[in-house]
C-alpha positions in Angstrom: -48.6 50.8 -29.4 -51.1 48.4 -27.8 -52.9 51.4 -26.2 -53.1 53.2 -29.6 -54.6 50.1 -31.2 -57.1 49.8 -28.4 -58.1 53.5 -28.7 -58.6 53.1 -32.4 -60.9 50.0 -31.8 -62.9 51.9 -29.3 -63.6 54.7 -31.8 -65.2 52.1 -34.2 -67.3 50.4 -31.4 -71.0 51.0 -31.1 -72.0 53.4 -28.3 -73.3 50.6 -26.0 -70.0 48.7 -26.4 -67.9 51.8 -25.6 -70.0 52.5 -22.4 -69.5 48.8 -21.4 -65.7 49.1 -21.8 -65.7 52.1 -19.4 -68.0 50.5 -16.8 -66.9 46.8 -17.1 -65.7 45.7 -13.6 -62.2 44.7 -14.9 -61.9 48.3 -16.2 -63.2 49.9 -12.9 -61.7 48.0 -10.0 -58.0 48.5 -10.5 -55.4 49.4 -7.9 -54.8 52.8 -9.6 -58.4 53.7 -9.4 -58.7 52.7 -5.8 -55.8 54.8 -5.0 -57.4 57.8 -6.7 -60.6 57.2 -4.6 -58.5 56.9 -1.5 -56.8 60.2 -2.3 -60.2 62.0 -2.5 -61.3 60.6 0.9 -57.9 61.8 2.4 -59.4 65.3 2.3 -61.6 64.5 5.4 -58.8 63.4 7.8 -56.5 66.3 6.4 -59.2 69.0 7.2 -60.0 67.3 10.6 -56.3 67.2 11.5 -56.0 71.0 10.6 -59.2 71.8 12.6 -57.6 70.1 15.6 -54.3 71.8 14.9 -52.5 68.5 14.5 -50.0 69.9 12.1 -47.6 66.9 12.0 -50.5 64.6 11.1 -52.0 66.9 8.6 -48.5 67.2 6.8 -48.1 63.4 6.8 -51.4 62.9 5.3 -50.8 65.5 2.6 -47.5 63.8 1.8 -49.4 60.5 1.6 -52.0 62.0 -0.8 -49.1 63.1 -3.0 -47.6 59.7 -2.9 -50.9 58.1 -4.0 -51.1 60.6 -6.9 -47.8 59.3 -8.2 -48.5 55.7 -7.4 -51.8 55.5 -9.2 -50.2 56.5 -12.5 -47.3 54.2 -11.9 -49.5 51.2 -11.3 -51.9 52.1 -14.2 -48.9 52.0 -16.6 -47.1 49.1 -15.0 -50.1 46.8 -15.1 -51.3 48.2 -18.4 -54.5 49.4 -16.7 -54.8 53.0 -18.1 -58.5 53.2 -18.3 -61.0 56.0 -19.3 -62.4 55.8 -15.7 -58.8 56.2 -14.4 -58.3 59.2 -16.6 -61.4 60.7 -15.1 -60.9 59.7 -11.5 -57.3 61.0 -11.3 -58.0 64.7 -11.7 -61.3 64.5 -9.9 -59.5 63.1 -6.9 -57.0 65.8 -7.0 -59.7 68.4 -7.3 -61.6 67.1 -4.3 -58.6 66.9 -2.0 -57.1 70.2 -3.0 -60.5 72.1 -3.0 -61.4 70.8 0.5 -58.0 71.7 2.0 -57.7 75.1 0.2 -61.2 76.0 1.4 -60.4 75.3 5.0 -57.1 77.2 4.8 -58.7 80.2 3.1 -61.3 80.4 5.8 -58.8 80.2 8.6 -58.0 83.8 9.3 -54.7 82.9 11.1 -53.1 81.5 7.9 -53.8 84.3 5.4 -54.4 81.9 2.6 -55.7 83.8 -0.5 -59.4 83.0 -0.9 -59.2 84.2 -4.5 -57.2 81.2 -5.3 -60.0 78.9 -4.2 -62.5 80.8 -6.4 -60.0 80.6 -9.3 -59.3 76.9 -8.7 -63.1 76.0 -8.5 -63.8 77.9 -11.7 -61.1 76.2 -13.5 -62.0 72.7 -12.3 -65.7 73.2 -13.1 -65.0 74.4 -16.7 -62.6 71.4 -17.2 -65.2 69.0 -15.8 -68.0 70.3 -17.9 -65.9 70.2 -21.1 -64.8 66.7 -20.2 -68.5 65.5 -19.9 -69.3 67.3 -23.2 -66.4 65.4 -25.0 -67.5 62.1 -23.5 -71.1 62.6 -24.6 -70.2 63.8 -28.1 -67.1 61.9 -29.1 -66.6 59.2 -26.4 -63.1 60.5 -25.6 -61.7 60.9 -22.1 -58.5 63.1 -22.0 -56.2 62.8 -19.2 -54.3 65.4 -17.4 -51.4 67.2 -19.3 -48.0 67.5 -18.0 -48.3 71.2 -17.0 -51.5 70.2 -15.1 -49.6 67.5 -13.1 -46.8 70.2 -12.3 -49.6 72.4 -11.2 -51.0 69.8 -8.8 -47.5 69.2 -7.2 -46.7 72.9 -6.8 -50.1 73.5 -5.2 -49.6 70.6 -2.8 -46.3 72.1 -1.9 -47.9 75.4 -1.3 -50.4 73.9 0.9 -47.8 72.2 3.0 -46.0 75.6 3.5 -49.2 77.2 4.6 -49.9 74.3 6.9 -46.5 74.8 8.7 -47.1 78.7 8.5 -44.5 79.6 6.0 -47.0 81.9 4.3 -44.5 84.0 2.4 -42.9 81.0 0.5 -46.5 79.5 0.2 -47.8 82.6 -1.5 -45.0 82.6 -4.0 -45.8 79.0 -5.0 -49.5 79.9 -5.2 -48.7 82.6 -7.7 -46.6 80.1 -9.7 -49.4 77.5 -9.5 -51.9 80.0 -10.7 -49.8 80.7 -13.8 -49.3 77.1 -14.5 -52.9 76.4 -13.9 -54.0 79.0 -16.4 -51.8 77.5 -19.0 -52.9 74.0 -18.5 -56.5 75.1 -18.4 -56.2 76.6 -21.9 -54.3 73.6 -23.1 -57.0 71.3 -21.8 -59.8 73.2 -23.4 -58.0 73.5 -26.7 -57.4 69.7 -26.6 -61.1 69.1 -25.9 -62.5 71.2 -28.7 -59.7 70.8 -31.3 -59.9 67.4 -33.1 -56.3 68.0 -34.5 -54.9 68.4 -31.0 -56.8 65.3 -29.7 -55.2 63.1 -32.3 
């Protein structure tokens, strides 16, 4: 209820006040946002571990990234710090981490990771990001991930784990499931962005 009132108040704010609310330090430096940023940077040690064939470390880092994805949402709701920046950072962090690891796996000829999934994933994320920027500029709304999108991230992470431990057959099955879910959430997100009735 409190969040709904705040959202209504934001709609009636002048443009400069709305931007201040998004960029004010108290709305930026939150534990949830820091966890999202950490998750994005975890892509580097994960890829490094894979390049050095340190499978156990890579698996642990992926699992840690998954845990941070759950924790940032938990802490944001628990501390009543669900911010526009947080809604933006969460999927961006997921995109960076997943894209980096998927690109490495798809270029590793020994793992048979489907490169088409990387292309599909990047096109999806790019269109979602561009539509999100459009909505922020035109209606000052930042829409968070939908539930199917969250399931997509989880299944994709599990598929990545299976490819890391070289269980490619099971991993491919999950990649196909993830592609279907990603397509559905993609359509839903675009509809929410450009349909005022769905936004409300």
